[in-house]
C-alpha distance (Angstrom), angle and dihedral (degrees) to the residues before:
residue distance angle dihedral
X1 . . .
X2 3.80 . .
X3 3.73 114.9 .
X4 3.80 122.1 -170.1
X5 3.84 125.2 -158.8
X6 3.77 113.2 -150.6
X7 3.78 141.5 178.7
X8 3.78 133.4 164.8
X9 3.76 145.6 179.6
X10 3.80 146.7 153.1
X11 3.78 124.7 -92.4
X12 3.81 91.8 -69.0
X13 3.77 93.1 57.9
X14 3.78 97.8 49.6
X15 3.78 96.2 96.0
X16 3.77 94.6 43.2
X17 3.86 87.9 52.7
X18 3.81 91.1 55.3
X19 3.76 91.2 52.8
X20 3.82 89.6 48.8
X21 3.76 91.0 48.0
X22 3.84 91.3 52.7
X23 3.80 91.1 48.3
X24 3.78 90.4 53.6
X25 3.85 90.6 49.2
X26 3.78 90.4 53.4
X27 3.83 89.5 67.8
X28 3.81 105.7 25.3
X29 3.77 142.2 28.0
X30 3.82 89.4 -127.7
X31 3.83 122.9 124.4
X32 3.73 117.5 -130.3
X33 3.83 114.1 -139.1
X34 3.82 115.4 -145.2
X35 3.77 121.9 -149.8
X36 3.78 120.4 -144.6
X37 3.82 106.3 -126.7
X38 3.82 91.4 166.0
X39 3.75 109.3 -38.9
X40 3.81 126.7 163.4
X41 3.84 121.5 -96.4
X42 3.77 93.3 -107.2
X43 3.82 91.2 49.5
X44 3.76 90.6 50.0
X45 3.81 92.5 45.5
X46 3.79 91.9 52.6
X47 3.88 94.1 48.5
X48 3.75 90.7 45.1
X49 3.80 93.8 51.3
X50 3.90 87.2 52.1
X51 3.78 91.4 50.3
X52 3.80 92.5 -120.4
X53 3.81 101.5 107.0
X54 3.81 124.0 111.0
X55 3.83 102.5 -165.6
X56 3.73 125.3 -129.6
X57 3.84 113.3 -109.9
X58 3.74 113.5 -119.5
X59 3.82 93.0 -117.5
X60 3.77 89.4 59.8
X61 3.84 97.2 53.9
X62 3.78 108.3 129.3
X63 3.86 91.0 8.5
X64 3.77 120.0 139.6
X65 3.79 111.7 -91.5
X66 3.84 90.1 -119.0
X67 3.76 90.2 55.9
X68 3.73 87.8 50.4
X69 3.85 90.2 53.1
X70 3.83 90.4 51.4
X71 3.91 86.7 56.6
X72 3.76 90.9 54.4
X73 3.79 90.5 125.7
X74 3.79 89.4 65.9
X75 3.79 91.3 53.0
X76 3.80 97.0 47.9
X77 3.80 99.9 40.1
X78 3.83 92.7 96.7
X79 3.77 89.2 56.6
X80 3.80 91.3 65.9
X81 3.83 90.2 -151.8
X82 3.74 125.6 170.5
X83 3.82 89.7 -147.2
X84 3.69 133.9 20.5
X85 3.86 121.4 -150.4
X86 3.81 109.2 -159.7
X87 3.83 120.5 -161.9
X88 3.78 120.9 -179.6
X89 3.81 110.7 -121.9
X90 3.81 91.1 -116.0
X91 3.85 93.4 62.5
X92 3.76 129.5 95.6
X93 3.84 127.7 -150.8
X94 3.79 113.0 -133.0
X95 3.79 102.1 175.1
X96 3.78 148.0 13.5
X97 3.75 100.4 -49.2
X98 3.72 97.1 162.2
X99 3.81 95.8 66.3
X100 3.79 90.2 49.7
X101 3.76 93.2 48.2
X102 3.80 90.1 47.9
X103 3.80 91.0 52.3
X104 3.81 92.0 49.9
X105 3.75 98.3 49.3
X106 3.83 92.9 44.2
X107 3.86 92.2 51.3
X108 3.79 115.9 104.2
X109 3.80 92.0 -117.3
X110 3.74 95.6 111.9
X111 3.82 90.6 -145.8
X112 3.74 118.2 164.0
X113 3.77 94.4 -161.1
X114 3.80 134.0 27.4
X115 3.84 110.6 -163.8
X116 3.80 140.2 144.1
X117 3.75 128.4 -122.2
X118 3.74 118.0 -109.4
X119 3.84 107.9 -95.7
X120 3.84 94.1 -137.1
X121 3.77 96.4 46.2
X122 3.87 113.2 40.9
X123 3.87 89.7 171.2
X124 3.83 133.0 40.1
X125 3.84 89.2 -129.2
X126 3.87 92.2 64.1
X127 3.79 93.3 51.4
X128 3.83 91.7 50.9
X129 3.77 90.7 48.3
X130 3.75 91.6 57.1
X131 3.83 100.1 43.3
X132 3.74 129.4 42.3
X133 3.79 103.9 -127.2
X134 3.84 112.8 151.2
X135 3.74 96.3 171.6
X136 3.86 94.3 53.0
X137 3.89 89.6 45.3
X138 3.76 90.4 48.8
X139 3.84 92.7 50.6
X140 3.80 92.1 47.9
X141 3.83 89.1 50.6
X142 3.80 95.0 45.8
X143 3.88 89.5 50.8
X144 3.79 91.6 48.3
X145 3.77 92.0 -122.8
X146 3.80 117.4 171.8
X147 3.91 108.7 -118.8
X148 3.80 87.5 -146.4
X149 3.78 91.7 70.1
X150 3.84 117.5 101.3
X151 3.84 122.0 -86.8
X152 3.78 103.0 -122.1
X153 3.69 124.9 -135.5
X154 3.85 111.0 -142.6
X155 3.73 95.4 -164.4
X156 3.76 89.3 102.3
X157 3.79 124.3 21.2
X158 3.77 143.5 139.9
X159 3.80 119.3 -138.8
X160 3.86 124.2 -165.8
X161 3.82 98.1 170.0
X162 3.75 120.9 77.6
X163 3.76 90.7 -161.6
X164 3.80 89.7 69.4
X165 3.77 90.3 58.6
X166 3.84 90.7 45.0
X167 3.76 91.7 55.6
X168 3.85 102.7 37.5
X169 3.85 95.4 80.4
X170 3.81 93.7 53.2
X171 3.81 93.7 50.9
X172 3.77 89.9 45.4
X173 3.82 90.5 53.7
X174 3.85 87.7 54.1
X175 3.81 89.7 61.1
X176 3.81 124.3 80.0
X177 3.89 105.1 -106.0
X178 3.77 88.7 -146.6
X179 3.82 87.7 67.7
X180 3.80 114.4 97.6
X181 3.81 115.5 -99.0
X182 3.82 91.0 0.2
X183 3.79 95.5 170.0
X184 3.76 91.5 49.6
X185 3.74 90.7 48.6
X186 3.75 89.7 54.0
X187 3.86 88.4 47.2
X188 3.83 87.6 58.5
X189 3.78 93.0 49.3
X190 3.77 92.3 51.7
X191 3.83 95.8 40.4
X192 3.75 93.3 51.4
X193 3.86 95.0 44.5
X194 3.79 118.0 102.5
X195 3.80 91.5 -106.9
X196 3.93 95.8 77.6
X197 3.80 137.9 48.7
X198 3.85 112.5 -138.1
X199 3.76 127.2 -162.7
X200 3.78 113.4 -158.3
X201 3.84 116.1 -131.9
X202 3.80 124.1 -155.4
X203 3.79 105.0 -98.2
X204 3.78 91.9 -152.5
X205 3.81 89.5 60.5
X206 3.80 103.2 31.9
X207 3.79 105.9 29.2
X208 3.82 111.4 11.8
X209 3.79 103.2 -173.4
X210 3.86 145.1 128.7
X211 3.77 119.3 29.5
X212 3.72 90.8 -12.1
X213 3.79 86.1 75.6
X214 3.83 86.7 67.7
X215 3.79 91.6 57.7
X216 3.74 101.2 51.5
X217 3.73 132.3 115.5
X218 3.80 113.9 -144.6
X219 3.79 122.6 -161.7
X220 3.76 119.5 -167.1
X221 3.78 116.4 -127.5
X222 3.76 130.0 174.6
X223 3.81 96.8 -101.3
X224 3.77 110.3 11.3
X225 3.82 131.7 13.4
X226 3.81 118.5 -115.9
X227 3.85 108.0 -128.3
X228 3.81 119.3 -168.8
X229 3.81 130.9 178.8
X230 3.74 106.2 -164.5
X231 3.86 104.9 -45.3
X232 3.86 93.5 -23.7
X233 3.76 122.2 101.8
X234 3.77 112.7 -147.0
X235 3.82 118.7 -128.4
X236 3.85 93.6 -179.7
X237 3.82 126.6 28.1
X238 3.79 121.3 -167.7
X239 3.83 124.5 -154.6
X240 3.78 98.2 -139.0
X241 3.77 130.9 105.9
X242 3.73 141.4 153.5
X243 3.83 111.4 -77.3
X244 3.75 89.0 -0.7
X245 3.77 92.4 -85.6
X246 3.90 95.9 146.7
X247 3.77 100.5 36.9
X248 3.79 136.1 57.3
X249 3.76 116.8 -141.8
X250 3.80 120.4 -163.2
X251 3.78 143.1 146.8
X252 3.81 122.7 -136.6
X253 3.78 148.8 122.0
X254 3.81 120.8 -83.4
X255 3.82 111.6 -146.8
X256 3.73 113.4 -126.3
X257 3.84 105.9 -165.8
X258 3.84 116.8 -48.6
X259 3.79 99.4 -52.8
X260 3.79 111.3 36.1
X261 3.80 140.0 53.0
X262 3.73 140.7 -172.7
X263 3.83 116.1 -134.9
X264 3.72 108.2 -140.2
X265 3.82 148.2 179.5
X266 3.76 111.6 -160.2
X267 3.78 141.1 179.0
X268 3.74 101.6 -150.8
X269 3.80 125.2 -167.6
X270 3.82 110.7 -111.5
X271 3.79 88.9 -138.6
X272 3.84 106.0 96.0
X273 3.82 96.2 -139.1
X274 3.96 94.8 47.8
X275 3.77 88.7 45.5
X276 3.78 91.7 51.2
X277 3.85 88.5 48.3
X278 3.87 90.6 51.6
X279 3.82 89.6 53.4
X280 3.82 92.1 44.6
X281 3.82 89.5 53.5
X282 3.84 92.3 48.6
X283 3.92 92.1 47.5
X284 3.76 89.6 47.6
X285 3.83 90.4 54.8
X286 3.81 92.0 45.1
X287 3.89 91.3 50.7
X288 3.80 91.3 52.6
X289 3.77 97.2 43.4
X290 3.76 107.4 27.5
X291 3.81 98.1 121.5
X292 3.82 92.3 51.4
X293 3.82 93.0 44.6
X294 3.78 90.0 50.9
X295 3.80 94.6 46.3
X296 3.78 91.6 50.8
X297 3.86 93.9 47.3
X298 3.67 97.2 -113.0
X299 3.81 91.2 116.2
X300 3.80 108.8 44.0
X301 3.80 138.8 -169.6
X302 3.80 116.1 -89.1
X303 3.81 112.8 -101.1
C-alpha cells in the first residue's frame, strides 16, 4: 500500500512547513509533499527543486488557502497513493507516526477516514452555539446529521477513499467562505454523512491542540521532547488554540550567519521546550539546505 504524507500552505506557512518536514524526517525516512496554496515564486522554486512541491492548479490561483485544502484530491492525484496522511503545516511530529499509520490502514476496520475530534468542541452543537454559521447549520440539517456527533479537527487526518476528496470541494463551495473554518465545516458535513466510515483517533495522541496544550507535561530529551497529556503520549502536536492562548504568532527575519537572513511568519508553541524544538527543526533544515535556499531566493542577503 502506498501512503503519501502531505501538508500545504500559502507564503506565510512556508517556514512552518519546513520545520514540520524536518520533524517528520527525525522519525521516519518518509518524504513530506508540500502543496502550494499561494506561495511565492522563490518558495515554489525551492520546493520544486527538492522534489517536494505539489503545484497549485490554475483554477485555484488566488483562492483562499482553505479552499485549496478542500481541493486536496486534485493536488495528490499524481501521487497515486492508496492513503493520504494530511498534517497541517503548524504541526510537529514527535514520534514514529509511520508505524502507527501503517497499522491503522492495514486494520480490517474499513474506515475511509481516521481523524480526531476537536478538543474544544466535543460536539457539533457546541461549535454552532459559539459561532453564527447559518450555512454550516443548514448543511448539517439537510444531511440529517446528529448535532451530538463530534466536531472533527481536520488538522491531522488519514484518508483512504478517493471519493471523499472528490466530494470535499463541492460541499465546501456550498458553505459561505466568510464563515470561520469553512473547509473544516464542510469536512465535518461530509465525514458525518452516510457515505463514509470514520474512525475516531485520540486527539491527545494524534492532534494535540487547543486547551489541551495547557495541560501537557513536557520532558526534554536530546533529540525530541516527550509530551504527555495525562497518560497519553503525543505523536503530533498542533500550534493552534482558541484566542491564540497557547501559541505565539509573529513575523520577522531569522539571522543566518552575519550576512544572510530568512524572512518568516511563524506560529510558535507557547511552551518553551516545544518552541525550542520548532526552532531546532528549522535550523536543521537550513543547515542541510542553505545553498539551495540561497540560490532560490528563500534566504536573502541582510539589508
